[in-house]
N, C-alpha and C positions, 0 to 999 in steps of 0.2 A: 157734424159726425153723428154716424149710427150710434144706436144704443148692440154694449156687445151684450152674450147671453149673459140671463142674472146671475147664474154661476160663476159664471168668468170673474165678476164682479164681486163677486159675495168671497172669493177666495184670492184674490188679490191682496196684496201686501196693502198694509195705511198707508196713507202721507199725512205729516200732522201738519197741522196750520197754527201758528200763532198769530192770533189779531188782532188789532185793534191797541192801541194804550196801556189798554189793562193786561195784554198779551196772553188773551185766552184762547186754550189750546181748542183743538178743533183733529178729531181724526178722519179720514175720509178712505175710501176704497180706492187704490191709485188707478184700477182700471176704469173708474167711473170717471175719475176727474181729468184722464187722459185723453178723453172722450168728447169733452166739451168744446174742445178749440183745440188749432195747434199750437200755442202760446202755451195753453197748460200741460198738452202732452210735453213739449219742450218741458215746460221745469219740472213734471215729475220724472219723465224719461233721459232727455236730456245728458250734456256732457255738464251741466252745471252743479256747483253743489250743493243748490236745493236739493237735484235730483239724488244727488252722490249719500248726502246727509238722511232724504228722505222726509224732510222738514222745508217750509218757505216760512218768512216773519212779512205780513203784510199787515204793516202798523197805521199806516195810513187808510187802512178800510177797516168800517162802521163793523160793531158785532153783527148788530141784527138785519143789517142788508149780506152779510155771510152765512148768516142761517139762511136768510131768503134762497141765497143759491145755490146752499148745501140740498136745500129741500128741490131746490127745480134740479140738481141733478142727480137727485135720486126718482122722483117723479116726475119730471117732465111740467111740475109744474108750480105755483110758490104762492102762498097764503097770502091774502087779502089782509093790510093791515084792520085790528078792530073795528069797528062801525062808531065804534066810540071816540075814536081818537079824532083832535081836529082835524078839518078839512085839509089843510097846510100839512099835516104830518104826513097823511097818507099822499102829499104830492110829491113832498121831498121823499118821501120812502120808493116810490116806483122812478126819480131821478136817480137817487144812488144808487140804486139796482141796475136802471141802465148805464150810470155810468163806468158801475165794475163790468157790467157787461163786455162793452165797448173797449175798454183796457183791455180785457184778457181775451177779448175778440170769439165772443158765446153768444153767436148769432141768434140762437132761437130766444133768450133769454132777452135777448137786446131788442129784438122781434117785440113779445112778452110784456114787455114792464113797458116800453116806448108806447102802445097801443095800449096799457091801462092808462098810460098816464095821459095821451092825449084824449081819452074819456071820460077821465076826472075831468079834466079841464075845461072841454065841453061841456060836461054836467052843470059847472062850480060858473060858468061863465054869467054872469050879471047879475050872479046872487048871493057870492060870497061877499063877508064883509070882515074876514083874518085878513088884514093887509099885513099886520106884521108876519104871517104866514107863508104871504106871496113873496114879502121881503126876503123870508127865509129862501124862498125857493128860488128866486132870481141871484140870491148869492150867492148859490150854491154852483150857480150852473157860471158864474163871470167871476169867482174869485178861485173857482177848484179848476182842474181840468178837466172841463166837460166838450163833449164832440157837438159839434155844431149844429147838426139838428138837434138837439136838448136845447141848444141856445137859443137857435130858430123859431120853435116850437115855444119858449118862454116868453121869448124879445114879444110875442105876436097875440101871446095872453095879454102878457103885462102892457102892453099899446092900447086892449081894449077895456083894460080896468084903470086905465091912466088918471082917471079924474080922483080914484079911491085911495091907485098908491100914493099920487103925487102931495097929496096931502097928510102923509103921513112921513115924520121926520128921519125916521133911520132908512127910506128909501128915495127918499133925496137925499141925503150921505152918501147913501152909495152911489149915487147915477153920478155927483160931484166926484168920488174917485174911481172910478171906474171910466175911463174914456174910451172904451169897447163896448161896452153898456149903453154911456151916451149915444154912441154913434148907430149903433143897432136901433134904440127906439128912435132916433130920426128918422131910421131908412124906414122903420117898420109904419109910423106916423105920418110923415110924409104924402104918400099913396091915400090915405085917407083922407086928408084936407084937399088932395087934388081932387080926390075920385069923383 
């Protein structure tokens, strides 16, 4: 969606978001939020209770993810996680943002976040030793509602890192508990062996 003129943004009323389990409040200009996607436009301006109350509760959204969405809404970009963060925390940050963008159909944010995730995975391929963090990324994709694009990308990466991941007990347990993950991994690995 096109960005409205800046004046239209700053004179628009604010919309309150109550985010995460700690119910942290964020106030965003409604004109800006509504321009991010048809879903958010409906949330802010539609016939729903949220639009009437000028407030939405997003308990399942991580606060840091929402802050990055806000930054993206206002600037057209979002900050990368701090370089001193563990590699996998950076991966999970991009993945959570992609899940949020997909859920609310914020296409531009989805494009940016999935591109950054793919780029980070490419850089880490074969060099990362953070199996606990990689397991967390896989868990995010298969225990939470994640789009197929994200699941496929992470599954392909996990299949490449299988020798490291399989030695990690938490990853093995995750594979045991998730039929969907087990099938996805087999689908990714079989062509490698037949290849």
